[in-house]
N, C-alpha and C positions, 0 to 999 in steps of 0.2 A: 434640440442642442442645433444649433447653426454648423456647419460644412468650418466655419474658422474659428469656433469655440472646440470641436471638436481637434479640428486639428494643432492644437495652442494646449489643447491635452494630452495626443498625443507625443510631440513634441518633450511634455513637461517630462512623460512619463519615460520617453526615450531617457533623455538627460538624469534621472534619477535611478533610474536599471543599470545604466552601465558605471557612477557611479556606487553604485552598493557590490556590483559583482566583480571577484578575484582578478581583477588585471595588474600588470603593472603600468608604472605611467605613463612608458610611450604603449602600451597598447591601447591604453585608456582614451588618451586622446583621439586615436585615430580613430575606434569606435564612438566617440563622443563624435565627431564629424559624422562616421555614414551612419549613425544611428539618428542623431539632428537631421539630416540630410535627407535621409530613406522618410522619415517622420513628415515630414515637410508637403515630400511630392505626393505621398503615396493616395491622397482622396483626391487629386484637382479633377481627375475623371469623373468627379459627383456635378460636376459645372454643366454634361450634356444635357441638354433639355430633356430627354426619354429618361435620363435617372431622375432628373428635376420632376418630373409629371407621374413618376412611379408617385416617390414622394407627398404630392399633392392630393393621390386620389388612395393614399393609405393602403397601396396593395403590396402583397408580401409573396407577388409572384414576380422576380428579378428577371424583366428582359433586356436588360440589359449589364454585362457586367466594368462597372466603375473602372476596376481596378486595372481592367487590362487599356481604356480610355487611355489613365495616369500614365501606362504604357507606351501609346502612344505620343502622349506630348514628352515624355522624356525622351525617346529615342532620337524624335525630329527634333527636339529646339535645346536638349541640354546634353551634355556627354558625362552623364555619368558616369560609374565603374558597373562591368556586365553584372554583378551581386546585389548589387541595389537595383538594377534594373528586376531582377528574379526574382526579387522580393517586394518589389512594389509590385507585380503582375499576380503574384502567388500569394499574397496575406490573406483570403480567404479562401480560394480551391486551390489544390493539390493540381502537378501534373496532369497531361494527357496520360491515364494509366486506367486499369480496371479498375470498379470498387464506387464510393460514396462523396461527393463532397469535389470531383475532379472536374479539372477544365477537360471541354471537347475540342475535338480537330476543326469544326465549327468555328467555334470563339478563338481561335488565336488565326482563323485563315478568313473567310470569307466577313465573315462575323462586321469585321472590322468595317471594310467597305460601306455595307449597308449601315450602321451608324453614324459614320460620317458625312456621305449622304444626306441622312437624315436631321442634319444640324448641318446648314453650312453657313452661319451666320460662327458657328466655333470655331470651323476651319478658316473662314475668311481672318479672324481672330485671333488665335490662337497665339504668335509672336505675341503681342500682347498680354492676352490673359497668361501667362508664364511671366512677362516682366511682373507684370502686377503683383502675380502671386508672389514670386521670387522676394519683393519688395515689402511684401506686408508680414515678412517673416523674418526678415533679412539676409537671406539665405540670397551669400552673390554668386554662386555658381554661373557662366557663361551663357548665356541665351544666345543660340544659333541663329543669325541670320536663312529666315527658310522660305522663300515663297513658294515653292511648289514641294509641301508636304508629302511623302511616302501614303497610300492605303492601303500598305500591309508592313508589316512590322519581318526586322531583320532575319534574315536565314540563323544567324546564330541566336538568338534568343529565342525562335521558335523549335532550335532542335531542342536548347534546352527544354523547353517544356515540354517536351515528348519524351516517353520514358525508353522509348526503343532506340532513340536513338543521342540521349545524353551522354551514354558514358562514351560515345566517338568524338565529344566535342574537345578541343586540349584546356578543362578549365579546371581552376581549385573547386572538386564538389562541396568539399569541404566547409566552405567560405562562404560558400553559396548557399550552403542550409543551416551555418550559423546565423547568417542575413537575414534570414527568412524565419530565423526565431527569435530575431532579435527583434526586428518588426511587428511580427504577429501578438508578443508580448506587451507592445507598447501599447500597440493598439487597441488591446483588449484593455489593460490596466486605466489607457485613457478612454474609451467609451465607456467604461463601468466609475469614473470619475472618482477611481483610486490613488489618482496618480501622486498625490501628498499623500496619504494613505501607507507608503510602502516605508517597513521598519525600518529602522537601523541596526545593524550588526553590532551584537554584545559580545565584546571580549568576557571570556569564565572564568571567574576569580574562585580560592578554595571555599571560600565562607559559602560562594553561593548554596553548597553540597554537600558542606559537614553534614559526619554521617549523626545522627541523632538515637536514644531513646527512651522508652520509660520507664522512668525510677521507683521507687515506694510509695511515695506518698504520688503518685500518678501524674506526674511534670514531665513532660518531653524536656532531654537535656542532651548536649551534646557530648557524642564518647570520642575516642582519637581513629583519625583509621586506620584501620588493620595493614603490616608490612607490606603486604601485598598490593595492596592499593595505593600506598605513598610510590609504590616502583613503577606503579602505570603512570602515577608523576611527573617521574622524571623520562616515561620511556618515548621517546622519537620514531616516530615509523610504522610500520604495519607489523600486526601481534595477533596472534594465538591467547583468548585468556581461558586454562583448565579448571574450576572452581565452585564446589558443591552450592547445591541451593542453595538460599538462607545466607549466601555468606555475604552479600555485600557489592554484588557483580556491578550493578547497576551506579553506583559511588566509584567502583573501579573504570568503571567507560567514561564517566563523565574526568576521571581521572584524566583517561587519555586526551579527553579530548582537550584538558585542560594546558596538555604538553605537547599537540598537535595542532593545535587554532589556531589558523592564519587569518591575516585581516578580509574579511565578506567572502570566507569560504564556507560552503554551506555545510550543514550534518544532514543526513539520514539516519534513522534507528529505525532499522528493519526487528518487525517482529511478529510469530507467524498469527495472530488472531486478533479480530479485529474488536475483540473484549480487553485484550491484555496493550492497543492500539492508545487506545480513547485515555484506558489507567494511563500510560506512558504520558499522552497529550499534557493529562494535568497536571501531572508531576513537572515536566518539563516547562511547565506553565510558569509554575514557581519557583523555577532558577535562569530564565532564560523571559520573562513575562509576558502574559497571555497574546499579546499581540505578534510575536515573531516567532510563533510556536503553530502549525498546525497539523491536522487527522489526512493521511494519504488512504484510502483504501476504499471497496467497491461499496460499504454502507458509509461513508464517511456523511449524507444529507443527512441522514437521520442523527447521527451524534451534534450536528451543528446543529441540528432544529431542536434537540434535547435543551442543549445549550442557550440558544435565544430563546425558546417558551419559559423558562425558567427566571430570563432577564425583561422580557415584555410582556409579557402574561398577552401574549397580541397572536394569532396563528398567524394571521396574514404577513402582520411586517418579520413575524420569527419566517414565515416560508421565505421571504427578499430572503433576509437575512443571512439565511442557513446555505441558498442557490447562490449566494455570493458568494461566501465564505469554499462552497465546493469551488467552483469556479478559480476564487486564486488558490485554491489550494495547489491545483492545474498546472498554475501559471508560475512563471520565475517571481511570484511576489517574498513568500516566507525565508526566511534563512531556516528554520529548523521544520523539517520536516521526520513526522514519526507515519511508516507506512509499514505496507506491507513490500514482502520479494519480490513479488507480481509485477506490482508498479514498476520497478526498474527490471523486472527480464522482458517487459509487454516494450521498455526504448531497448535497451539489445538488440529486439527482434523484431526492430524496425517500426512497431507500434504506433497509431499515432502520438502527436508531440515529440517523435522521439529525437526530432532537430534542435526544440524551445528545450531539451534539457540536458544537452550538450552544455548550457552555460551552468545551467544547476549543478553538474555533478563535477566541473571542471577545479581541482582542487578540493575538492570535497571530501567529507570523514563520514565512513559509511562503519556504524556498528550493527551485526546481524549475531541478533539475541534467542540463539536456539536457533536449531533447526534441526531435522530432521531425517537421522540418517538413515532409517526402514525405507522414505519415500527416495531410493535411487536416483528418480529420471532426475527429480524434484533438486535434492541434491546435486548429479554432474550437472545441470542448468546454472544453478547458482554458482558452483567455482566458473563455470568459462564464461560466467559473466562477472565477476570480481576480479578475471586476468581482466578482463577488457578494460572495466572500467579502470585499472592498476595502471592498464599501457597506454589506453589510447584516453581516457581523462585523467591521467595523475592521480588517481584518487587515490588515497589511505584507508584500510580497512582494520579494523576490531572484528575477530568471530571471535564470541564467549558461549562458554558450552558446557554442563555441568554433564553431558551424557555423550559425549565423543569419543571410540571406539580408538584404540591406538592404531589399527590399521588406514583406517580414516583422516586422522592428527597424519599419520607419518604421509596419507597423498597429499593432505591441505601442504605441509611443509617443504615438499616436493615440486608440487605444482605451483603455488602461488608464492616460493622466499625461496625458490632456487635450492631447499634441502638446509635449511638453518634452522636448527633446533632451537637457537637460544631467540629464537621468535615464540617461544612456547614461554607461559607466564602461566607460576603456580605459588598458592600458597605452600610457604616449607617450612615444616615440620619442624624445625630449628626455630621459628620465631617464633616463641608464646602465644602470642596475639594471633598467629594465621595458625599455628597448633590447635587452637583451641578447638578453633571450625573443620581440621581436619581430625582429630581423635575425638569429635563427639560425638555421642552413641546418640540418637534420636531415634529410632524404629529396633522390634526384635518382630522379627520375621516368623510369623505361623502359616504352615502350606496347606494346605488340601487335595491330594490325588484323586482325581478321579470322580471330585466333587465342583459344585456350581454353588454361589454365593443362597442360591435356595433352596440348599437345601439345610441352609443354618439360619433360617428365619425367626429358630423362635431364640436361637441367640441373640440375633439382636434387639430381639423387640425384649430382651432380659433386661439387657443395658439400657436401651432408652425406658421402660420401666424407670429402674434406678435411677436415672436423670443425673447423673453426677458427671458423664461422658458426653462429652459431642460426636457424634458421627458421619464419617463419609462411608460411600458406599459408586464404588469407578466400575460400569461395566460396559461393555463396547458397542453395545449399540441403542438405539431411542425405543424399539418395543421393547428390551427387558426391561428397562426406566420407568417407563408404564407402569407394566404389571407388575414391580417391586413398588412401583406407588398405593396400588389398591391395598397390598399385602398391609400396611405403615401408614394405610390411610389415618389412623384416631391419632397418630403421632404430629399429622402437619409437614407431610414430610415437603422439602423442595428439592424441586426436579433443575436440569442445567442440558439441554441436550440439542441439537441440531433442529430439535422440531418446531420449537416457538416461532410465532411470529417477530418478528422486529422487537412490535410493540413493547411484548413481554420481557419477552428477551432482557431489555434492557430495564427492565425492572426488577428483576430475578437477580441480574448481577447485582443491581444498586443491594437487594437485601441481606445478598449472604459474604459482601463486601462492608458494610454499611461499619461504620466512625466505633459506634458505639456497638462493644463486640454481644453484645449480652442480648440484642436484636438478632440476631444474626439466627440463623432455621440451628436448630440442634440435630437437626438431623437433613443429612444432603446427599442424591441419589441423581448420580453424574454420569456421563460418558467423555470421554475423550477432549471435551471443547472442556473441562475443568484444570487441565495438564500445565499451560506455560503461563505462570506468568501472573496469575488472579493471584492476589492476597488474601488469602481464606488460612483458615487452619485450625485443624482440629485434633483430638483426641484419638481417636480409631478409626482405622479404617477395613474394608472388606473392597478387595480387590478383581476382578478380573485378570487372570495372564494376558500378556501383550508383549511386543516385542521391547527387549532388555532400556533401548533411552525412553520411550512411553510409560513403561514403567516407573524409571527412576526418579521422573515430575510425578505421577502419579504420589511416589512415598513423598515427594515434599513438600505435599499436599497437609500434611501431619505432621505435629508435634516442630512446627518449619522454623524455629528459634535452639530447637534442642533444649529448654531451657526447664522442661517438666521435671519432675524430681526421678519418675524411672521414664524407660524408653514408653514410647507407643507402641500398641503392637496393632501391625501392618498382617490382617489376614487374604493370604491370596492363593487364590480357586485356577485350579488347573482347567477347569472347564468352563466358558462363556454357555451361557443361556440361551443364547442367540445365536446365528450363523454372525462365522468373523470371516469366511473366506472373501468375500466381495472389501474387504478394508484393510486384513496386513498378510503378509508372508508367510504361511504357513511354516514353513521350515524353518525360518529366524524365532515364529514363534513358540516350536517347539523345542531348542532348543535353549530358548529362554526358560524355557519350564527344567530342563534336565541343570541345568547352572545354578537353578533359586534354591530349587530342591535341597541343592547341600548346603546350601546356606539353611536348608529349616529348626527351628527353634533356636538359631544366634541370633545375638544384636549386635545391628547393621554398622559399621563406622564406614564413613565415607569411602575408606579404600578398600573394603569390601566391595562396593557400589564400580569404582571406577576397572576394578580388575573382572567382575562380574559381566559387567559392559564388554573390554576386550577378550575375554575368553569366550561369551556367544558370536563374538564377530570375529575369531583366532583367523577365520578361513579367506576374511575379505567379509564381500556381499556373495549371494547363491549365485549361479551363476544367470540365470535371469534381471538378478536384480546391476547383474555388470552388464546386459547388458543393455537396461534401460539406462545404466547413468552411463552409459558411452554415446547413446544416441543425444543424451542431455548435454554431455561434454563435449561430445564434438557437434554443437547442430552447427552446420554452415555459415547460418547468419550470423551468429554470432563471431566464431572466430575468425571469420573473412569478413567484418563488418564494413571496413574500408572498401574490399571493392563492389559490396554485394550491394552497399544503401545507393537509394537515388536522393539528390536532395529533391523536398517540396515531395514527394510521393512518402506513403505509408502503407501499409498491412492492415485493411477491414479486418481482418479474418484473430491476427494477431489476440488483439482484445479480449474478442472472442473465447477465445480458446482458453486466452490466460484467467479470465475474469471468472468463466462456468469450465474451470481445470478439473470443478469437481462431478463435471455430467450433470449436476443438475438443472432443472427447470421452475421459475417461480410459480405460486397460482393462492389462488384463492379459494379457499377452503365451504361450499357448497352454503354453509348455516350464515356464514360474515358475511354474504351478498349482501343485504338489506343496509347494513352495517356500512360496509364498503361503498356502498351508491350513494347513502343519506351523506357520509363525510364530503364527498367528490360534491355533492348538492351542495355542501355549506362552505366549499374556496378548501376544503383540508387534504387538500391533496399527497401531501407530503406524511397525513395524520392516516389517510388510507390504504397509502402502498406499504404503511408498517404490519397492515394484514397479511399482507401473503407470506407462504410461507416457502420454504425450501425445498422441492421432488425430486427424485429420482422418475427419471421416465417413466418406467416399468408401473413404477406405484400409482400412475393416472393415463393410464392406455388415452391412444385418441377417443376412444367412442366413451369417454367416460370425462372430456375436454369439451366443454364452449365457450365462447368468449361472449364479452361484451362489447355493448359497439362505444368504444371510449378510444384515444388515440393511442391506446397505449395496445391495443386487442387483448385487457388482460387476459387471463386464463381461468375460471373456471371449476375444482375438481369437484364434480358432481359425486363423485363415489370418498369422500374424507370429509369428515366434520371437524371441527376445532372447537377443544375444549382447554379452558382454561384451568392454568396449575397445571397441565394436561401435556396439549400441545395437538396435534394435527393425526389424526387416527382414517382408517380404512372403516367406513360403515357397515360394509358385511364384508369381513375378513376369510379366508380360507383359513383352514388349519395350519399350514404351514408356511403363511405369509410372513416377513418378516421386513419392518422397518430397519436401517442400520442406518 
């Protein structure tokens, strides 16, 4: 691609982007002028003979920062606004600071003198070059007659390009960041040649997501919206939806979007697990169209690859498609993004891409679908981030939960909604269609004090032998899952836990959510990975005790719609087979058991579960949880975002901490080494990476780690093996060794 063609593509991308962002008409006119002008001049520095020589050699070593030569042209011969100069100078690297991909003092200092001396013809003809370049793109910026151009940058721009000097400058740093974000987005889209593919915003209509059910003839038929869903269709503004699992919260969420959508404003649908995100992407593509919706999470590349390979059956083409889609998902490309909360937290903490996200988040709609009360630190950071989105980005918020305890609900109402209780929407018992879900009895609770699931294997076996019921077993760690699988091997159990590599995890999720329910496994043994948003429905469950909000989610995987003739039995066990101290707060788990034991033998209504959740957390968080909540809620970077950010800078550690918040590392089990290397030799790089598993560092100490000689320095765990259908296991285990 020639420089002229690239520039034209970036200009077109800038125009298309601005026309698809939620601006007023005055804002749009102003941003169009600025975006087009910046796009025209951002790469003029590539004319330098040193850069051209690198191109001819095909070298990947950049000896000259073309964007800084572009800055020199613009400073010496054009009178561009400071934010446009800043964006041009930083559209590849960040300002001078610690970290990767940042400019150096040498590059913004004496480096320029050397480069100008290397190309005297460029300096001599610079004014003519600028005039010709402007004419080529119909840019009417006045060109300064400057027979003696400086070989240094102005103090103003140099100080803005240095982290330790920027905040002392009298300049709108937020405008610098926005201009940089917009130019980078246009440059990336133009480079990818996708400027003509930018999706057009779609106005959501009620007919796009009308609720359906399957009738007696196995036909899909429409059913009316429930009254609480209809209320959401009239509700304008922030809101909390407190409704049971399986009550139609997704339709209620889309009803809220219908009431609150404004032209070109983005939609973010946040879910806690990648499996539920991928499922929601597929669902929303059916609502918005496949070209408007994307997934945004740490394993999105696998999701895009799976989509592509199913369409092309060509791994090389699929890899390219997947990588392009992942890049686009991080840009200002898609109007609907289904993501983890971590992706938004990353930007609130000044992680990479925060400046671009300012346009994504402006006037956006955020749906937070379930969150874990028991993870107090994450909950605190979530609330701080939602306050930031409301204040800084004028975003609207919908929080949805079946399991939110009263103390946290009250705290959210106070912190986010100024104490306005009217912002909480619930199904109403006086409305017959709502009462149907509130009064339904889906479960009968059977408690087992001082016992574990392993004490009732004979009972589970008898149910499986009878063959009339599907069985769900949920335990608290991977090792327990694997041990139970051995006990029920003859019944072909399917396991779902965090110990599988991504390739097999995808196949498992497909199997347990098969559209033909007769083909789903009759016995599923899972960890907490099964809790949220997977569309599964079992007849009976055997569940280890956990925090009440986690239990309610687990219960929701059984008799989901409440349409069975009798309530399904939930067998709840006080003891866990394995160690849970690293997973849950012990005090909350004990209090949950005390409360649930009072419900032993009862048929549970939704109100029983709401009251149980409130009782467990009647005193709020434990002291330790409250400390963790406050650490997250008062995080200085979030609450003082305006004062603490630097335009053109980001924190590399944020992405690492957020994406690896569970402290796990990616490793390759020793017995998969040859398969991994074979795939890489064939060019199947994504398929090779899908063989990696995530483990805690203590499961694979340094003495059991070896590195492959590849670009990623892939870690091989010599003490771990991988068994299909089981997951990773330790080759030589001590008796007290437990996977979490």
